[in-house]
Residue frames as a rotation matrix with the C-alpha (Angstrom) as fourth column:
UNK 1
0.467 -0.224 -0.855 16.92
0.234 0.964 -0.124 6.54
0.853 -0.142 0.503 -33.46
UNK 2
0.510 -0.269 0.817 17.94
-0.820 -0.441 0.366 6.42
0.262 -0.856 -0.445 -29.81
UNK 3
-0.103 -0.677 0.729 20.91
-0.781 0.509 0.362 4.20
-0.616 -0.532 -0.581 -28.84
UNK 4
-0.902 -0.315 -0.295 20.43
-0.431 0.610 0.665 2.22
-0.029 0.727 -0.686 -32.05
UNK 5
-0.630 0.759 0.166 16.76
0.633 0.625 -0.456 1.51
-0.450 -0.182 -0.874 -31.26
UNK 6
-0.858 0.417 0.300 14.14
-0.010 -0.598 0.801 2.80
0.513 0.685 0.517 -33.67
UNK 7
-0.786 0.602 0.138 11.07
-0.258 -0.117 -0.959 3.99
-0.561 -0.789 0.248 -31.73
UNK 8
-0.447 0.742 0.499 7.60
0.840 0.540 -0.050 2.73
-0.306 0.397 -0.865 -32.64
UNK 9
-0.660 0.274 0.700 5.43
0.287 -0.769 0.572 5.15
0.694 0.578 0.429 -34.62
UNK 10
-0.896 0.383 0.222 3.19
-0.403 -0.496 -0.769 7.36
-0.185 -0.779 0.599 -32.46
UNK 11
-0.581 0.733 0.355 -0.28
0.475 0.659 -0.583 5.92
-0.661 -0.170 -0.731 -31.82
UNK 12
0.259 0.731 -0.631 -1.99
-0.178 -0.606 -0.776 8.70
-0.949 0.313 -0.027 -33.76
UNK 13
-0.325 -0.437 -0.838 0.14
-0.912 -0.088 0.400 7.89
-0.249 0.895 -0.370 -36.84
UNK 14
-0.983 -0.001 0.185 -0.76
0.020 0.993 0.113 4.19
-0.184 0.114 -0.976 -36.54
UNK 15
-0.247 0.969 0.008 -4.46
0.420 0.114 -0.900 5.02
-0.873 -0.219 -0.435 -36.18
UNK 16
0.255 0.334 -0.908 -4.47
-0.581 -0.697 -0.420 7.38
-0.773 0.635 0.016 -39.17
UNK 17
-0.661 -0.537 -0.525 -2.60
-0.746 0.391 0.539 4.80
-0.084 0.748 -0.659 -41.28
UNK 18
-0.822 0.463 0.331 -5.18
0.371 0.877 -0.305 2.14
-0.431 -0.128 -0.893 -40.33
UNK 19
0.129 0.895 -0.426 -7.96
0.071 -0.437 -0.897 4.58
-0.989 0.085 -0.120 -41.27
UNK 20
-0.075 -0.248 -0.966 -6.24
-0.895 -0.410 0.175 5.13
-0.439 0.878 -0.191 -44.64
UNK 21
-0.958 -0.286 0.000 -6.02
-0.265 0.890 0.370 1.35
-0.106 0.354 -0.929 -45.16
UNK 22
-0.453 0.866 0.212 -9.72
0.507 0.446 -0.737 0.81
-0.733 -0.227 -0.641 -44.36
UNK 23
0.285 0.522 -0.804 -10.65
-0.350 -0.724 -0.594 3.67
-0.892 0.451 -0.023 -46.70
UNK 24
-0.467 -0.560 -0.684 -8.46
-0.853 0.081 0.516 2.13
-0.233 0.825 -0.515 -49.42
UNK 25
-0.909 0.214 0.358 -10.22
0.213 0.976 -0.043 -1.23
-0.359 0.038 -0.933 -48.99
UNK 26
0.016 0.991 -0.130 -13.62
0.394 -0.126 -0.911 0.43
-0.919 -0.036 -0.392 -49.36
UNK 27
0.184 -0.011 -0.983 -12.50
-0.692 -0.712 -0.121 2.49
-0.698 0.702 -0.138 -52.39
UNK 28
-0.819 -0.530 -0.218 -11.07
-0.538 0.580 0.611 -0.62
-0.197 0.618 -0.761 -54.08
UNK 29
-0.632 0.664 0.400 -14.39
0.507 0.744 -0.435 -2.43
-0.587 -0.072 -0.806 -53.58
UNK 30
0.323 0.769 -0.552 -16.38
0.024 -0.590 -0.807 0.46
-0.946 0.247 -0.209 -55.05
UNK 31
-0.175 -0.490 -0.854 -14.00
-0.877 -0.317 0.361 0.58
-0.448 0.812 -0.374 -58.03
UNK 32
-0.955 -0.181 0.237 -14.39
-0.095 0.937 0.336 -3.18
-0.283 0.298 -0.912 -58.53
UNK 33
-0.280 0.942 0.188 -18.20
0.694 0.333 -0.638 -2.73
-0.663 -0.048 -0.747 -58.56
UNK 34
-0.547 -0.010 0.837 -17.96
0.735 -0.486 0.474 0.07
0.402 0.874 0.272 -61.16
UNK 35
-0.883 0.089 0.461 -19.19
-0.220 -0.945 -0.241 2.63
0.414 -0.314 0.854 -58.63
UNK 36
0.130 0.982 0.137 -22.29
-0.778 0.016 0.628 0.65
0.615 -0.189 0.766 -57.58
UNK 37
-0.763 -0.515 0.390 -21.49
-0.643 0.548 -0.535 -1.37
0.062 -0.660 -0.749 -54.43
UNK 38
-0.312 0.618 -0.722 -23.32
-0.128 0.726 0.676 -4.69
0.941 0.303 -0.147 -54.31
UNK 39
0.504 0.431 -0.748 -23.22
0.666 0.357 0.655 -5.09
0.549 -0.829 -0.107 -50.53
UNK 40
0.390 -0.330 0.860 -22.25
-0.501 -0.859 -0.103 -2.93
0.773 -0.391 -0.500 -47.59
UNK 41
0.459 -0.321 -0.828 -20.00
0.650 0.757 0.067 -5.27
0.606 -0.569 0.556 -45.61
UNK 42
0.931 -0.136 0.340 -18.86
-0.323 -0.740 0.589 -3.61
0.172 -0.658 -0.733 -42.43
UNK 43
0.127 -0.951 -0.281 -15.12
0.205 0.303 -0.931 -3.51
0.970 0.061 0.233 -41.81
UNK 44
0.935 0.167 0.312 -14.29
-0.269 -0.237 0.933 -4.02
0.230 -0.957 -0.176 -38.16
UNK 45
-0.041 -0.999 -0.016 -11.05
-0.462 0.033 -0.886 -4.20
0.886 -0.028 -0.463 -36.23
UNK 46
0.947 0.241 -0.214 -10.21
0.057 0.530 0.846 -6.64
0.317 -0.813 0.488 -33.46
UNK 47
0.343 -0.840 0.420 -7.28
-0.811 -0.491 -0.319 -5.70
0.475 -0.231 -0.849 -31.27
UNK 48
0.850 -0.167 -0.500 -4.89
0.307 0.927 0.213 -8.43
0.428 -0.334 0.840 -30.21
UNK 49
0.705 -0.639 -0.308 -1.61
0.288 -0.140 0.947 -8.54
-0.648 -0.756 0.086 -28.31
UNK 50
-0.341 -0.937 0.080 0.66
0.347 -0.046 0.937 -8.55
-0.874 0.348 0.341 -31.38
UNK 51
-0.897 0.070 0.436 -1.68
0.428 -0.105 0.898 -8.00
0.109 0.992 0.064 -34.35
UNK 52
-0.437 0.830 -0.347 -4.73
-0.513 -0.547 -0.662 -5.99
-0.739 -0.111 0.665 -35.31
UNK 53
-0.677 0.278 0.682 -7.21
0.578 0.773 0.259 -8.24
-0.455 0.570 -0.684 -37.13
UNK 54
-0.673 0.490 -0.554 -9.20
-0.655 -0.743 0.138 -6.63
-0.344 0.456 0.821 -39.95
UNK 55
-0.622 0.576 0.530 -12.57
0.480 0.815 -0.324 -8.31
-0.618 0.053 -0.784 -40.46
UNK 56
-0.784 0.421 -0.457 -14.71
-0.618 -0.600 0.508 -7.63
-0.060 0.680 0.730 -43.53
UNK 57
0.145 0.904 -0.402 -18.22
-0.708 0.379 0.596 -8.95
0.691 0.198 0.695 -43.08
UNK 58
0.866 0.194 0.461 -17.76
-0.473 0.618 0.628 -12.38
-0.163 -0.761 0.627 -41.52
UNK 59
0.759 -0.651 0.019 -14.29
0.612 0.703 -0.362 -13.16
0.222 0.286 0.932 -42.89
UNK 60
0.410 -0.719 -0.562 -10.79
0.341 -0.450 0.825 -12.03
-0.846 -0.530 0.060 -42.00
UNK 61
0.990 -0.120 -0.070 -9.33
-0.121 -0.497 -0.859 -9.57
0.068 0.860 -0.506 -44.52
UNK 62
0.251 -0.958 -0.136 -5.84
0.299 0.210 -0.931 -9.67
0.921 0.193 0.339 -43.01
UNK 63
0.673 -0.146 -0.725 -3.64
0.731 -0.025 0.682 -8.74
-0.118 -0.989 0.090 -40.06
UNK 64
0.528 -0.549 0.648 -1.55
-0.089 -0.795 -0.600 -5.65
0.845 0.259 -0.468 -39.25
UNK 65
-0.014 -0.645 -0.764 1.45
0.847 0.398 -0.351 -5.92
0.531 -0.652 0.541 -36.94
UNK 66
0.907 0.377 0.189 1.27
0.199 -0.778 0.596 -3.59
0.372 -0.503 -0.780 -33.94
UNK 67
0.722 -0.685 0.093 4.86
-0.339 -0.235 0.911 -4.13
-0.602 -0.689 -0.402 -32.78
UNK 68
0.213 -0.771 -0.601 8.35
-0.879 0.117 -0.462 -4.77
0.426 0.627 -0.653 -34.12
UNK 69
0.123 -0.226 0.966 9.61
-0.669 0.700 0.249 -8.31
-0.733 -0.677 -0.065 -33.67
UNK 70
-0.844 -0.347 -0.409 9.44
-0.536 0.570 0.623 -11.58
0.017 0.745 -0.667 -35.53
UNK 71
0.267 0.928 0.260 6.69
-0.792 0.365 -0.490 -13.86
-0.550 -0.075 0.832 -36.79
UNK 72
0.935 0.096 0.341 7.36
0.036 0.931 -0.362 -17.49
-0.353 0.351 0.867 -37.72
UNK 73
0.274 -0.946 0.173 11.08
0.736 0.322 0.595 -16.78
-0.619 -0.035 0.785 -37.82
UNK 74
-0.096 -0.269 0.958 10.90
0.871 -0.488 -0.050 -13.72
0.481 0.830 0.281 -40.11
UNK 75
-0.862 -0.249 -0.441 11.48
0.449 -0.779 -0.439 -10.09
-0.234 -0.576 0.783 -39.04
UNK 76
0.078 0.961 0.264 8.38
0.931 -0.165 0.326 -7.97
0.357 0.220 -0.908 -38.60
UNK 77
-0.943 -0.313 0.112 7.97
0.266 -0.913 -0.310 -4.19
0.199 -0.262 0.944 -38.34
UNK 78
-0.397 0.825 -0.403 5.06
0.347 -0.272 -0.898 -2.26
-0.850 -0.496 -0.178 -36.86
UNK 79
0.026 0.533 -0.846 2.52
-0.655 -0.630 -0.417 -1.65
-0.755 0.565 0.333 -39.63
UNK 80
-0.889 -0.360 -0.281 3.36
-0.448 0.567 0.691 -4.74
-0.090 0.740 -0.666 -41.70
UNK 81
0.161 0.984 -0.071 0.31
-0.943 0.133 -0.307 -6.27
-0.292 0.116 0.949 -43.37
UNK 82
-0.891 -0.419 0.176 -0.08
-0.375 0.896 0.237 -10.05
-0.257 0.145 -0.955 -43.57
UNK 83
-0.276 0.788 -0.550 -2.66
-0.558 0.334 0.760 -12.31
0.783 0.516 0.348 -45.22
UNK 84
0.199 0.425 0.883 -4.77
-0.948 0.313 0.063 -14.51
-0.249 -0.850 0.465 -43.02
UNK 85
-0.811 -0.434 -0.392 -3.64
-0.497 0.865 0.070 -18.13
0.309 0.251 -0.917 -42.69
UNK 86
-0.474 0.743 -0.473 -6.86
0.749 0.623 0.228 -18.81
0.464 -0.246 -0.851 -40.82
UNK 87
0.517 0.770 0.373 -9.42
0.431 -0.611 0.664 -16.92
0.740 -0.182 -0.648 -38.79
UNK 88
0.988 -0.085 -0.130 -7.06
0.090 -0.366 0.926 -16.47
-0.126 -0.927 -0.354 -35.84
UNK 89
0.256 -0.966 0.039 -3.59
0.422 0.148 0.894 -16.57
-0.870 -0.212 0.445 -37.40
UNK 90
0.619 -0.122 -0.776 -1.66
-0.626 -0.673 -0.393 -14.50
-0.474 0.729 -0.493 -39.94
UNK 91
0.936 -0.348 0.056 0.34
0.290 0.672 -0.682 -16.04
0.200 0.654 0.730 -42.77
UNK 92
0.400 -0.872 -0.282 4.12
0.845 0.232 0.482 -16.08
-0.355 -0.431 0.829 -42.71
UNK 93
-0.500 -0.762 0.410 5.19
0.866 -0.434 0.249 -13.32
-0.012 0.480 0.877 -45.14
UNK 94
-0.235 0.313 -0.920 4.64
0.226 -0.903 -0.365 -9.56
-0.945 -0.294 0.142 -45.12
UNK 95
0.131 0.375 0.918 2.68
0.976 0.114 -0.186 -8.18
-0.174 0.920 -0.351 -48.12
UNK 96
0.018 -0.117 0.993 3.12
0.415 -0.903 -0.114 -4.44
0.910 0.414 0.032 -47.47
UNK 97
-0.603 -0.218 -0.768 3.19
0.795 -0.243 -0.555 -1.77
-0.066 -0.945 0.320 -44.77
UNK 98
0.431 0.903 -0.005 0.54
0.902 -0.431 -0.013 0.77
-0.014 0.001 -1.000 -43.82
UNK 99
0.440 -0.334 -0.833 3.19
0.209 -0.865 0.457 3.51
-0.873 -0.376 -0.311 -43.50
UNK 100
-0.575 -0.662 0.482 4.51
0.606 0.051 0.793 3.13
-0.550 0.748 0.372 -47.08
UNK 101
-0.444 0.381 -0.811 3.53
-0.559 -0.825 -0.081 5.67
-0.700 0.418 0.579 -49.72
UNK 102
-0.679 0.154 -0.717 2.96
-0.600 0.447 0.664 2.82
0.423 0.881 -0.211 -52.19
UNK 103
-0.463 0.607 0.646 -0.42
-0.587 0.335 -0.737 1.34
-0.664 -0.720 0.201 -51.23
UNK 104
0.134 0.509 -0.850 -0.98
-0.968 0.249 -0.003 -1.11
0.211 0.824 0.526 -54.12
UNK 105
-0.825 -0.543 -0.154 -0.29
-0.485 0.821 -0.301 -4.30
0.290 -0.174 -0.941 -52.15
UNK 106
-0.753 0.616 0.230 -3.95
0.193 0.541 -0.819 -5.09
-0.629 -0.572 -0.526 -51.41
UNK 107
-0.717 0.693 0.077 -7.42
-0.113 -0.225 0.968 -5.31
0.688 0.686 0.239 -52.89
UNK 108
-0.098 0.759 0.643 -10.83
-0.926 -0.306 0.221 -5.43
0.364 -0.574 0.733 -51.27
UNK 109
0.710 0.377 -0.594 -10.52
-0.245 0.924 0.294 -9.21
0.660 -0.063 0.749 -50.94
UNK 110
0.886 -0.447 -0.125 -7.30
0.286 0.314 0.905 -9.06
-0.365 -0.838 0.406 -48.91
UNK 111
0.218 -0.893 -0.392 -3.57
-0.593 -0.441 0.673 -8.47
-0.775 0.086 -0.626 -49.17
UNK 112
0.619 0.000 -0.786 -2.16
-0.761 0.249 -0.599 -9.60
0.196 0.968 0.155 -52.54
UNK 113
0.917 -0.362 0.166 -0.31
0.324 0.921 0.217 -12.86
-0.232 -0.145 0.962 -53.02
UNK 114
0.198 -0.929 -0.312 3.47
-0.305 -0.361 0.881 -12.72
-0.931 -0.079 -0.355 -53.24
UNK 115
0.878 0.060 -0.475 4.95
-0.479 0.086 -0.874 -12.79
-0.012 0.995 0.104 -56.72
């Protein structure tokens, strides 16, 4: 921390955490299919100003925050994962973070609902 400001994670850490998330999505899908994937939907990433959109096939899987700040009045940290409210907008609440060791906040269909 420098002067009370926490620096953003290095780009290589963000990229490797995104790679781990995409791999986790694919592994969860294979597990759901009992080891025999039904389809091979391609996971693609679309870079935006504030969020990275994760697209699986033709639908939005979710959004990952690229910067610290706020979203719809709630605090947001870099790496926070949000459900999709629509094709171009994330939902209000954070479901998990790509930098956490605990990666059970999502499935192949998208980030989990809040409990």
